C-alpha positions as CSV (number, residue, x, y, z in Angstrom):
1,M,31.0,1.8,-25.8
2,Q,27.3,1.6,-24.3
3,P,25.9,-1.4,-22.7
4,A,24.3,-3.8,-24.4
5,N,21.1,-3.6,-22.1
6,M,20.8,0.5,-23.0
7,A,18.8,-0.6,-26.4
8,Y,16.3,-1.7,-24.4
9,D,16.6,0.4,-21.7
10,R,15.2,3.5,-23.2
11,A,11.7,2.9,-24.3
12,I,8.8,1.1,-22.3
13,T,7.2,-0.7,-25.3
14,V,10.7,-3.0,-26.3
15,F,11.2,-6.3,-24.6
16,S,14.7,-7.2,-23.8
17,P,16.1,-10.5,-25.5
18,D,14.9,-12.0,-22.0
19,G,11.3,-11.0,-22.2
20,R,11.8,-7.9,-19.5
21,L,10.8,-4.5,-19.4
22,F,13.3,-2.5,-17.9
23,Q,11.3,0.3,-16.9
24,V,8.6,-1.7,-15.5
25,E,11.5,-3.1,-13.6
26,Y,13.2,0.0,-12.4
27,A,9.4,1.2,-11.2
28,R,9.7,-1.7,-8.8
29,E,13.2,-0.2,-7.7
30,A,11.2,3.0,-6.7
31,V,8.8,1.2,-4.7
32,K,11.7,-0.8,-2.8
33,R,13.4,2.5,-2.0
34,G,9.8,3.7,-0.5
35,T,8.8,4.0,3.0
36,T,7.5,0.7,4.4
37,T,3.7,-0.3,4.8
38,V,1.9,-3.1,6.3
39,G,-1.3,-4.4,5.6
40,L,-3.3,-7.2,7.5
41,K,-6.8,-8.5,7.8
42,Y,-8.1,-9.3,11.1
43,K,-11.5,-10.9,12.1
44,D,-13.9,-8.1,11.6
45,G,-11.8,-5.7,9.0
46,V,-8.2,-4.5,7.6
47,V,-5.5,-2.6,9.3
48,L,-2.9,-0.5,7.0
49,I,0.1,0.9,8.8
50,V,2.8,3.1,7.4
51,D,5.9,4.4,8.5
52,K,6.0,8.1,7.2
53,R,10.0,8.4,7.6
54,I,10.8,11.9,8.6
55,S,13.7,13.1,7.8
56,S,14.0,16.0,9.6
57,R,12.6,17.8,12.8
58,L,11.5,21.0,10.7
59,I,9.1,18.8,8.5
60,E,5.3,18.6,10.0
61,P,4.6,15.3,10.2
62,E,0.8,15.5,9.2
63,S,1.8,17.6,5.5
64,I,3.2,13.6,4.5
65,E,0.1,11.6,4.1
66,K,0.7,8.1,3.2
67,I,-2.6,6.6,3.9
68,F,-5.8,7.8,2.0
69,Q,-9.3,7.2,2.0
70,I,-10.8,6.2,-1.7
71,D,-14.6,5.5,-0.3
72,D,-16.7,5.1,2.8
73,H,-15.7,1.3,3.1
74,I,-12.2,1.7,0.9
75,G,-8.5,2.9,2.0
76,C,-4.8,2.8,0.7
77,A,-1.7,3.1,1.9
78,T,1.3,3.8,-0.7
79,S,5.1,3.1,-0.8
80,G,7.0,4.7,-3.7
81,L,6.4,8.0,-5.5
82,V,3.5,9.6,-3.7
83,A,2.9,12.0,-6.6
84,D,1.7,9.0,-8.5
85,A,0.1,7.4,-6.0
86,R,-2.2,10.7,-5.6
87,V,-3.1,10.4,-9.5
88,L,-4.0,6.5,-8.7
89,V,-6.0,7.5,-5.6
90,D,-7.9,10.1,-7.4
91,R,-8.9,7.8,-10.0
92,A,-10.1,5.0,-7.6
93,R,-12.1,7.6,-6.0
94,V,-13.8,8.6,-9.3
95,D,-14.2,5.2,-10.6
96,A,-15.9,4.6,-6.9
97,Q,-18.6,7.4,-7.5
98,V,-19.3,6.7,-11.2
99,N,-19.8,2.9,-9.7
100,E,-22.4,4.3,-6.9
101,I,-24.2,7.1,-9.1
102,T,-24.6,4.2,-12.1
103,Y,-25.6,1.0,-9.8
104,N,-26.7,2.8,-6.6
105,Q,-24.5,0.6,-4.7
106,K,-21.2,0.5,-3.4
107,I,-17.8,-0.5,-5.8
108,E,-16.9,-3.9,-4.5
109,V,-12.9,-4.1,-3.3
110,K,-12.3,-6.5,-6.1
111,T,-13.6,-4.8,-9.1
112,L,-12.3,-1.5,-8.0
113,V,-8.5,-3.0,-7.6
114,K,-8.7,-4.4,-10.8
115,R,-10.1,-1.2,-12.6
116,L,-7.1,0.5,-11.0
117,C,-4.5,-2.2,-12.2
118,D,-6.2,-2.3,-16.0
119,F,-5.4,1.6,-16.1
120,K,-1.7,0.7,-14.5
121,Q,-0.9,-1.5,-17.3
122,T,-1.8,0.8,-20.2
123,Y,1.4,2.6,-18.8
124,T,3.4,-0.4,-19.4
125,Q,2.5,-0.4,-23.2
126,Y,2.3,2.8,-25.0
127,G,5.6,5.4,-26.0
128,G,5.9,8.7,-24.4
129,V,4.6,7.5,-20.7
130,R,6.3,5.9,-18.1
131,P,5.0,3.2,-15.0
132,F,3.5,4.4,-11.7
133,G,6.3,4.1,-9.7
134,T,4.3,3.5,-7.0
135,A,2.9,0.2,-5.5
136,L,-0.6,0.5,-3.1
137,L,-2.0,-1.8,-0.4
138,I,-5.7,-1.6,-0.9
139,A,-8.0,-2.6,2.1
140,G,-11.9,-2.7,2.2
141,V,-14.6,-4.5,3.5
142,D,-17.7,-5.2,1.0
143,D,-20.4,-7.9,1.0
144,T,-17.6,-11.1,0.6
145,G,-15.5,-9.5,3.8
146,P,-12.4,-7.8,4.4
147,R,-10.1,-7.9,1.3
148,L,-6.5,-6.8,1.1
149,F,-4.5,-6.3,-2.3
150,S,-1.2,-5.4,-3.2
151,T,-0.9,-3.8,-6.7
152,D,2.1,-4.2,-8.6
153,P,3.6,-1.3,-11.2
154,S,3.1,-3.7,-13.9
155,G,-0.6,-3.6,-13.5
156,A,-0.6,-6.8,-11.4
157,L,-2.5,-7.7,-8.2
158,I,-2.4,-10.3,-5.3
159,E,-4.7,-10.9,-2.6
160,Y,-3.0,-11.5,0.7
161,K,-4.2,-11.7,4.2
162,A,-1.0,-10.1,5.3
163,T,1.9,-8.5,3.7
164,S,3.7,-5.6,3.0
165,E,5.5,-2.4,0.4
166,G,8.5,-0.8,0.4
167,E,12.0,-0.6,1.7
168,G,11.1,-3.1,4.7
169,R,9.3,-5.8,3.1
170,N,11.5,-8.8,3.7
171,G,11.6,-8.3,7.4
172,V,7.5,-7.6,7.8
173,V,6.7,-10.4,5.7
174,S,9.1,-13.1,7.4
175,Y,7.7,-11.8,10.8
176,F,4.0,-12.4,9.6
177,E,5.4,-15.6,8.2
178,K,6.2,-16.7,11.5
179,N,3.6,-14.9,14.0
180,Y,0.2,-14.3,12.0
181,K,-3.1,-16.3,12.5
182,E,-6.5,-15.7,11.5
183,G,-9.3,-14.6,13.3
184,L,-7.1,-11.8,15.2
185,N,-9.5,-8.9,17.0
186,R,-8.5,-5.2,15.9
187,D,-6.3,-4.7,18.6
188,E,-4.7,-7.9,18.3
189,A,-3.9,-6.8,14.3
190,I,-2.9,-3.6,14.9
191,I,-0.1,-4.4,17.7
192,L,1.1,-7.3,15.4
193,G,1.2,-4.8,12.4
194,V,3.4,-2.2,14.6
195,K,5.9,-5.4,15.8
196,A,6.1,-6.3,12.2
197,L,6.9,-2.6,11.2
198,H,9.2,-2.5,13.9
199,K,11.1,-5.8,12.6
200,G,11.4,-4.2,8.7
201,T,12.4,-0.9,10.1
202,E,15.2,-2.4,12.3
203,G,13.9,-1.0,15.0
204,K,13.8,2.3,13.9
205,I,10.4,3.4,14.5
206,N,9.4,7.3,15.5
207,P,5.8,6.7,17.1
208,G,5.0,10.0,15.7
209,A,5.9,9.1,12.3
210,I,3.6,6.6,12.1
211,E,0.2,6.4,10.5
212,I,-2.8,3.8,11.2
213,G,-5.8,3.2,9.1
214,I,-8.0,0.8,9.8
215,V,-12.0,-0.6,7.7
216,D,-14.2,-2.6,9.6
217,V,-17.5,-4.5,8.6
218,S,-19.3,-1.0,9.6
219,H,-18.0,-0.4,6.0
220,N,-16.2,2.7,7.6
221,F,-12.5,3.8,6.9
222,R,-10.8,6.0,9.1
223,K,-7.6,7.0,10.3
224,L,-6.7,6.5,14.1
225,S,-5.5,9.9,16.0
226,H,-2.1,11.1,17.1
227,D,-3.0,9.9,20.6
228,E,-4.6,6.5,19.8
229,V,-1.1,5.4,17.8
230,K,0.9,6.3,20.3
231,E,-1.0,4.3,22.7
232,Y,-0.9,1.0,20.3
233,V,2.6,1.6,19.8
234,K,3.5,1.8,23.5
235,K,1.5,-1.2,23.9
236,A,3.4,-3.4,20.6
237,L,6.8,-2.4,22.0
238,G,6.8,-1.4,25.5
239,G,10.1,0.2,26.4
240,A,11.7,-1.1,22.7
């Protein structure tokens, strides 16, 4: 006999009797199995840190991209299915450019996040599609200051001071609850983020597999070089 859940399991448009959409919950599970991503705000900007989790020494670490630039003043980190994330990033880039062409100004971070989440939500509502199996941490700086948002496969969004997605989320968030404070400078924020990532991955950090992106009040998003990353990891963990 088939499990009772099976009838509600096969289509995204069918609610279970207890009000759940199983396909959305399965998409969240894909995120939980993804690599750990970390985001935190500091005084003048936002830091994104990702563990690429290199599974073989034969892989070229540079070929795995987990942090993406969306616009000059916005970037994002992904956890879950990277292929799904690339589709969302491409759409976000188009939205940012359309806004600039139409209104002759950079798009606000929250406006972009809402548009992206509206798009994600439609994939929970129609037959023949599936939810995006990725969660994005979207970081940016606009006229309202530094902003950090977490997006969910359901299309929900929440703004944070510091947060995480992926496999080590619980450990990272627990570390931030105890150690995060507002008003950090950039170096302090990066070091705190690396320590939180170290905690979330249970100490299994490979400096060559860490990617760091920053965006600050100059409205410029950039990824740190490999040497810069190694230096910050060394400062954060020492002999750990």
